[in-house]
C-alpha positions in Angstrom: 8.1 -4.5 12.5 7.4 -8.2 12.3 8.1 -10.4 15.3 7.7 -13.5 13.2 11.0 -15.6 13.5 10.4 -16.7 9.9 10.9 -13.2 8.6 14.3 -11.7 7.7 14.2 -7.9 8.0 16.5 -5.6 6.2 16.4 -1.8 6.2 17.2 0.1 3.0 17.3 3.5 1.5 16.6 4.8 -2.0 17.4 8.2 -3.5 14.7 9.9 -5.4 14.6 13.5 -6.6 17.4 14.3 -4.2 15.6 13.0 -1.2 16.5 9.9 0.8 13.6 7.6 1.2 13.8 5.0 4.1 12.3 1.6 3.7 12.2 -2.0 5.1 12.2 -5.3 3.3 10.9 -8.5 4.9 11.5 -11.9 3.3 10.6 -15.4 4.4 13.5 -17.1 6.2 12.5 -20.5 4.7 10.9 -21.6 1.4 11.9 -21.5 -2.2 12.7 -18.0 -3.5 12.6 -15.7 -5.3 9.4 -14.6 -3.5 6.6 -12.5 -5.0 6.7 -9.0 -3.6 4.0 -6.9 -1.9 4.5 -3.2 -1.7 2.8 -2.1 1.6 1.6 1.4 2.2 0.6 2.8 5.6 -2.1 5.0 6.9 -2.2 8.6 8.0 0.3 9.5 10.8 1.6 5.9 10.7 4.9 4.6 9.2 6.6 1.7 7.4 6.7 -0.2 10.6 3.1 0.5 11.6 1.0 -1.1 8.9 -2.7 -2.1 8.9 -3.5 -4.7 10.0 -0.7 -4.9 12.5 -0.1 -8.5 11.6 0.2 -7.7 7.8 3.9 -8.5 7.4 3.6 -11.8 9.4 0.5 -12.8 7.5 2.1 -12.1 4.0 5.4 -13.7 4.9 3.7 -16.8 6.1 2.0 -17.0 2.7 5.4 -16.8 0.9 5.5 -13.1 0.1 8.3 -10.7 0.5 7.0 -7.3 1.8 8.5 -3.8 1.3 7.3 -0.6 2.9 8.5 3.0 2.8 7.6 6.0 4.8 5.2 8.3 2.9 6.2 12.0 2.7 5.7 13.7 6.0 5.6 10.5 8.0 7.8 8.2 10.0 11.5 8.9 9.6 10.7 11.6 7.1 9.5 13.7 10.0 12.0 15.1 12.6 9.7 13.8 15.4 9.3 10.4 13.8 5.7 11.1 12.8 4.3 11.1 16.2 2.7 14.6 15.8 -0.5 14.1 13.8 -0.8 17.8 13.1 2.8 18.0 11.7 2.1 14.9 9.6 -1.0 16.5 8.3 0.7 19.8 7.3 3.6 18.0 5.7 1.5 15.6 3.7 -1.0 18.2 2.5 1.9 20.5 1.4 3.5 17.6 -0.5 0.2 16.5 -2.1 -0.6 20.1 -3.2 2.7 20.3 -5.0 3.2 16.8 -6.3 0.0 14.8 -6.0 1.0 11.1 -6.3 3.7 11.7 -8.9 6.6 12.0 -6.5 5.7 9.0 -4.3 5.0 7.0 -7.5 8.6 7.8 -8.5 9.8 6.6 -5.0 8.0 3.3 -5.4 9.5 2.9 -8.9 13.0 3.5 -7.4 12.3 0.8 -4.8 11.2 -1.7 -7.4 14.2 -0.9 -9.6 16.5 -1.6 -6.6 14.7 -4.7 -5.4 14.5 -6.2 -8.9 18.2 -7.0 -8.5 17.7 -8.9 -5.3 18.0 -12.7 -5.7 15.2 -13.4 -3.2 12.6 -11.0 -4.9 10.6 -12.0 -8.0 10.2 -8.6 -9.7 7.7 -10.2 -12.2 5.2 -10.8 -9.4 4.4 -7.5 -7.7 1.3 -6.7 -5.6 0.3 -3.6 -3.7 -1.5 -3.3 -0.3 -2.6 0.1 0.9 -5.7 1.1 2.8 -7.0 4.6 3.8 -4.2 7.1 3.0 -2.3 4.4 1.2 -5.2 4.0 -1.2 -5.4 7.8 -1.8 -1.8 7.9 -3.0 -1.8 4.2 -4.0 -4.1 4.6 -7.0 -1.5 7.1 -8.4 1.3 4.7 -7.7 -0.5 1.8 -9.4 -1.6 3.8 -12.4 2.0 4.9 -13.0 3.6 1.5 -12.3 2.7 -1.3 -14.8 4.8 -3.8 -12.8 2.0 -4.0 -10.1 -0.1 -7.0 -11.1 -2.8 -6.8 -8.3 -3.8 -4.5 -5.5 -5.7 -4.5 -2.2 -7.2 -1.0 -1.7 -10.0 0.5 0.4 -11.1 2.5 3.4 -11.0 5.6 1.2 -13.3 7.3 -1.3 -14.3 10.2 -3.6 -14.9 13.1 -4.1 -12.5 14.0 -1.3 -9.6 14.7 -1.4 -10.3 15.9 -5.0 -10.1 15.4 -8.7 -6.5 14.0 -8.7 -7.7 10.8 -7.1 -10.4 10.4 -9.7 -7.9 10.7 -12.5 -5.5 8.3 -10.9 -8.2 5.7 -10.3 -9.2 5.8 -13.9 -5.6 4.7 -14.7 -5.7 1.6 -12.5 -6.2 -1.5 -14.7 -4.8 -4.3 -12.6 -7.1 -6.7 -10.6 -8.2 -5.0 -7.4 -9.7 -6.2 -4.1 -11.5 -3.2 -2.5 -12.3 -3.2 1.2 -15.3 -1.0 2.3 -16.6 -0.5 5.8 -20.2 0.5 5.7 -20.0 2.5 8.9 -16.7 4.1 8.0 -16.6 7.5 9.7 -13.8 8.7 7.4 -14.9 7.2 4.0 -18.7 7.2 3.8 -20.2 4.4 1.8 -21.2 6.6 -1.2 -17.7 8.0 -1.6 -16.1 4.6 -1.3 -18.5 3.2 -3.9 -17.7 6.1 -6.2 -14.0 5.4 -5.9 -14.5 1.7 -6.6 -16.6 2.6 -9.6 -13.9 4.8 -11.0 -11.3 2.1 -11.0 -10.7 1.0 -14.6 -9.9 -2.6 -13.7 -12.0 -5.2 -15.5 -11.3 -7.6 -12.6 -12.3 -5.9 -9.4 -14.1 -7.0 -6.2 -15.8 -4.9 -3.7 -15.9 -6.4 -0.2 -18.3 -4.4 2.0 -19.1 -5.2 5.6 -20.3 -3.5 8.7 -18.0 -1.6 11.1 -16.0 1.5 11.4 -12.8 2.7 9.7 -10.5 0.5 11.8 -12.8 -2.4 12.4 -12.1 -4.6 9.4 -12.7 -8.2 10.3 -10.1 -10.9 10.2 -12.2 -12.8 7.6 -12.0 -9.9 5.2 -8.3 -9.8 5.5 -8.2 -13.5 4.9 -10.1 -12.9 1.6 -7.6 -10.2 0.6 -4.6 -12.4 1.3 -6.2 -15.2 -0.8 -6.7 -12.6 -3.6 -3.0 -11.8 -3.6 -2.0 -15.4 -3.6 -4.2 -16.0 -6.6 -2.8 -13.1 -8.5 0.8 -11.9 -8.1 1.6 -14.8 -5.8 1.1 -17.6 -8.3 3.7 -18.0 -11.0 
């Protein structure tokens, strides 16, 4: 949740395949709307209100973006315990992925975009995606299935794990991509991260590699990623 007084926060729900999907929309309190929208995914065991970096909503709203986030299956308000039990999140997510891959969550993001497209303060023609780690794993499937996404920030994930589905989804990603890689990532080794980046079908893609572990992305890298979004879906 953003503490920035410039952000207006509104909770919402969408219905998809008989399941209620909870989400949050943040919009700038000042400025000329409608605002370009960034769909923000969260990491494993986290939630729509616990994004990475923690300042993400503030940083994007300050740059004139609206931000929307939902709880991934098995996370946040889609777990009875609010997603605080990592083992329960893991079981729920793995079961969902085995059955649906990214198809169900892609449909959920589509439902969110369909709903937000009617909002006067959201510009549905300028859509970006931000998702690292787990949100890259399912995000490549979301982006491949959703042509309205014009640019994406991905990273902190790789191939061949968690399997061939990710490879196929990555080959369907054609929008511009800024990919963040940590060379000392304990969860996404550099060869696997490079393999995922190579599989992305985007003609316009940037790999930003720097030292550090999985959760040690520097502020300067995030600044580059924000500038990338401003230069793509952010500009009319």
